N, C-alpha and C positions, 0 to 999 in steps of 0.2 A: 918303620916296624908295625905300628898300630895298624896302618893302612893295610899293610899286608895280610896281617891277620884278620883283619875284617872282611877283606877281599876273599881269601880262603874260608872262612867262615860264610859267607854268602855264597860262595860256589858251592861249598859242601851242601848246604841247605838245599839250593837248588837241585841238586842231584838227586837228593834223598826224597824230595818231592817230586821229582820225574819219575824215579823208581816206584814210589806209592803209586801214584798213579798208572803206571804200566801194569803193575800188579794187579791193582783193581781192573783193571781192563780186561786183565786177562783173565780173573778170578769170573768176571761178568760174562765173558763170551765162552769161555770153557767149563763152566756148570754143567754137571752131569744132569741136572734135572730140565732145566730152560736153555741150556748155552745151544743147542741146534735151532732152536726157533729163534732165538734174538740173533745167531749168527746169519738166519735166513732173512730176517727182517733187515739186518744190515747190508746183506747182499742185495735185496730188494731196492733199498734206498740208494746205494751205490749206484744201482744200474738205472734207476730212475734219475739219479742227479747227473750220470754222465749224458742218458738223453736230453735232457734239459739243457745241459750246458751244449752238445751238440746242435741243437735247434737255435739255442739263443746265437751261437757263433754263425750259423747259417743266417739268422736275421740280421745279425750286424753286418755280415759280409755283403748282402744284398742292398742294405740301407746305406752303407760306404761306398760302394760302387756307384748307387743311383746319384747320390750326393755330388760326388766325385765328377760324374756327367753332367749335373746341372751345373757345377760351378763351372766348368770348361766352356760349357753351352753359354753361360751368361759372359765369361771372359771374351769371347770369342765375338759376342753380339755388342759388348762395348769397345771392343777394337775396331769392329768392322760392323758401321752402323748399316742397319738394312733400310732398304729402300722400297717403300710400299706404296701402291696406289691410294689415293686419297680416300676414296670410298670403303676398299679394304680395311684402311686403318680405320675408320669410322665404326665398320663394324665390330671390327676387336675392343674399341672402346665401348660401344654399347653392350658388348656380352660382358664386359666388366663392370658395368653400372650396376648390373643386377644384386652385386654383394658389397658395392661402395655407396648406395643411397637407398633410403627406404622407398622413394619413389622414383624409379627411374626414368618413367615414362615424362616426366615433367623437366627433363634436360635436353635439349638439343644438341647436337655433335656435328660439325663438319671440320673438314681437314684441309690443309692448305702447304704444301712442301715440308712435311713431315711435322707438321704444327697443328695441335688439336686445339679447337675452339669451342668451348661450353657456354650455352646460354640457357637460359630458364630458371626455374626456382629450386631452392634448396635450404634445408634446415641448417642452420650455423654451426649446430653439434656434428654437421655430416663433412664441413668443407674440407679441412683439413686432411681427413682421410681419403676423400674423394681425388683431390688435385695428386695427392702423393700415389695414389692407385692408377691415375690415369697416366702420370710420367712414366712408371713401369711399365706399362703396356709396348709389347714388341714392336719398334719401328717410331715412336714418339720422341722428338727431341724436345719440344717444348710445350708448354699449354697456356693458352690466353684464356684468362678467368672473366667470363663476361657475365656470371651467375649473379641472381638478386637473391640475396641472403635474408632470411628470416628467422628470428628466434623461436617461433611457432607457429604450429600450421593454421590457425586462427583466420577466418576470412581469405585464405589462401586457396581458389577453389582447384588448382593442380597438386596440391598438397594435401587433398581431402581423402577421404576413401581410406580402403585396406591397404596398411603400409607393411613391405617387406623387411625382415629381419637384416640387420647389416652385419654382414660377416667383419669382426674385427679380428684382423690377423692378431697373435699373440706371438711374442718373442719365444722360441724354443724352449729354452730354461723355465719360462715363466707358464708353460702348461702344466695340466697335471701329470699327463702321460710323457714320458721321455721315449724318443727312439732309441733303438740300441746305439748308434753311434754316438750321441750325446751322453748316453748312460756310461757308457765306456771312458769316454773323455774326463766327465765328470768323475767316475771312479778312480781314475789313475790321478787324477788332481788332488781329491780326496788323501789317497794315499801317500802323494808326494808333501802334502801340508803337514800329513801326519809324521813321516819320516823327518821333514825338515824340523818341526817342534821337537822331535826326539834330539836331533841334531845339536839343535839350539841349546837345549838342556843338559847336553855335556860339556858344552863350552862356556854357558853364562851361569853365573852364579849370583848376580845382583836380583834385587827385588824386581826390576823394570824388565830384565832378561827373563825371570820366572813366569812372569805376568803373559809375555811374548810368546813364551814357550806355548801356556795354557790355550792361549788364544789361538794358536795355529792348531793344538791338538784338538779344540773344540771344534773349529771350524771344520777341520779334516774330516774328523769324525762323523759330523754332521753331512756333509758331502758324500762321504762313501755310504752311509746309511741310506741317504736319499736316493743315491744311485742304484744300491742292491735292491731296496724294496719298491722303487718305483711309485714312490706314493709321495704325497706333499709333508712336510716336516710336519704341521698342524695336525694332518691326520694321525702319523704315527703318536704324535705326543697325547693325542686324545685317546689314543689304543692304551697306551701306557698308563694313562690317569685313570681310565677305566678298569685298567687291571688292579690298581690299587682297591678298586671296592668288590673284586672278584670276577671271575667267571662264571657265566650263567649255563648251565646244562638243562635243555627239556627235552623227554624223551616220553613217549607214550609206546605200548606194548600189549599186544593180542595175547591171553594165554587160556585155553581151555580147560578150565577148572574153576571150580565154584568159589565166592568172592570169600567165604569164612575160611576155608582152605590156604588161600593165598595170604591172607592178612595175618593167619596164624604163623605159617612158614616165615612171612617177612617180618614178625612181632619176635620170633625166636632168633635174636642178633646171632646169639652164641654161635648158631649153624650157617652163618653167611661164609666161613671157609669153604664150605662143601662146594659151592658154586662160584664164588669168586675168588678167583686164581690169585689176585695178588694181596690177599687178606690171608695174614698167618695167623692172628689168634683175634677174638674177641671174648674179653673178659667181663661178666657183668659185676659191679659193684654193690648197686642196689636196685631197686624197682626202676629206676629211671637213668641211671647213670652206667656208663660203660666204659673199658679201656679198648683201644682199638690199635693194632699193630700189623702194618702192612710192608710192602716191598716197596721202598722208595728207589729213586736213580741209583745203577749200579748194584742192586740187591741189598742196599744197606735197609735195613728195618727203621722204620718210623713208628711212634707211639703217639697218640694224644687221647684226650678223655673226651667225651659226649653225651649230652641229654637228652632224653625223650621231653620235649615242649608241647606235645600234644597228641593224643591217644584215644581215638574215635572207634571201636571196635567195629571191622568190617567195613570201614568208610576212610580212615585216613592214620597214617602215622608224620608225625612232623618232630626234627630234630636240629640240634646244632652243637658245635664245639663249644667247650668251655672257656673262658677268657684266659688268653695268654698261652692256649694251645699253639703248636708249631704250624699247624695247619688251621685254618679258620675256616669253616663249613657249615653249611645250613642247608636245610631243604623239606620237604614235604612228599610223601607218597600217596595218591588215592585211589581207591578201588572201586571200579564202577561196573555194575552188572552190563553186558551187551546183550543186544537183543537179536545176534544170531547164535549166543550160547557163548559159554566162558564169562571172561572178566577181563574188562579195561584197565589197564595199569597206566597211570601218568605219574610222572616223575620230575620234578622241578627242584634243582638244588644249584648252590652257589658254592664255590671254593676260592680260596686265596692262598696259594701256596706259598711256600718259603722263599724271601726275596722278589715277589711279585713275577713280573715277567721274566727276570733273570733264572727265577727257578724252574718256571714252565718250561722255558725253552732246554734248560739241562735236563728237566724230566722227560721231555719230548725227545731228545737225543740219545738217552739211556732207555728208549722202551716203554717210559712209563706215563704216557698221557693220559690223563683222567679220562677224557672224552671217549677216547679208543676202547680204555678198560670198563667204562661203564657200558658200552654199545656189547661190548664180548661177554660181561658179566649176565646182563639182562637176557641175552640170548640162552646162556649155561642156565639161567633161574627160569626159563619158559622151558626148556628141556625136562629141567629136573623136575617141574611139578606136573608136566603131560605124561613123561613117558617114565618118570620115576628114578631116571639116571642119568648122569653127566659124567664129563670127565673131570677129575679132580687136580689138584696141584701136580701131583705126581705121575698122572696121567693114569691112575687106577679108574673103574667104573665104581661111582658112588650111587647107592640106591637109596630110594626115598622110602 
């Protein structure tokens, strides 16, 4: 009985959460003020996603077909050994030596009855790769090793001089970039591991079972992320670590207005909602502290406090959020007279969104990417200062 009640409660909670999410989504996209722009952005993102999916599918199909033909060719070659003239076979081997040895001219090759004979000088570090490479040359049945192996090139004339880089073939999944077919296979395997972990979780209740389930889930998730991003996991982890320190934004903008005019407009933070569309309100608390209220993901307002840390009239303004703020941010804006007239504005700021990478991804999904917003806001500020008007939050013309 208790189990049934718990199950009903869980189901009802999930339904309520789903209904709330659907309601929030409808409010976000049907908003009379910004809904049209948000729907247009969503449509653009869907079209772009469709195009990228079709392009990836085409690449996957081509890659898979090429691999299938290569596998079929190698299978036929393994079943029916090709008979090649000795000199032709030797030429094939000499062509392969360029990527197998740093001094290919130091190696002599001759072939008899599809057996390759190798003579000459070679470095010890290259022997194994060279022999394996020659054995894989089409038409070679066996290799006779008569090479003189040296630990280093000192006092060996044939190994002196400029050396060629040796191409060491890397296993497909050890490379930084995976081809489309291996990516799809890895993604399928990742989903399978996650699903297996979830299935195991429903059947195992012991501590060992929980450990196995967690291991499968972690391995599957890591493999799926690697396949989707097509980047090494170490690089992904380093990016996540850098996100904990914040995202850095640097922008420069030329405005045809005097320095003192631009400085005064920027220093009057209460006027920011006039040209920054995502800012709802800026309230002055004292000479250096301000409260900001902005549109967050889904149109939900987010508030925090900041303080001015440096203020040099007509030169720069620096700020940072107070400790404990939901969004950690700091930055500086500099004003520099331009030799061609007007003023050059340099903006450098960092921000750390709630939940780091997860929060940033959610913000981008709902059209609240700070990088894009700052680009748009700076253009509005430029228009505001040069022409005396721009488009505000509700679409009306604001005048300077």
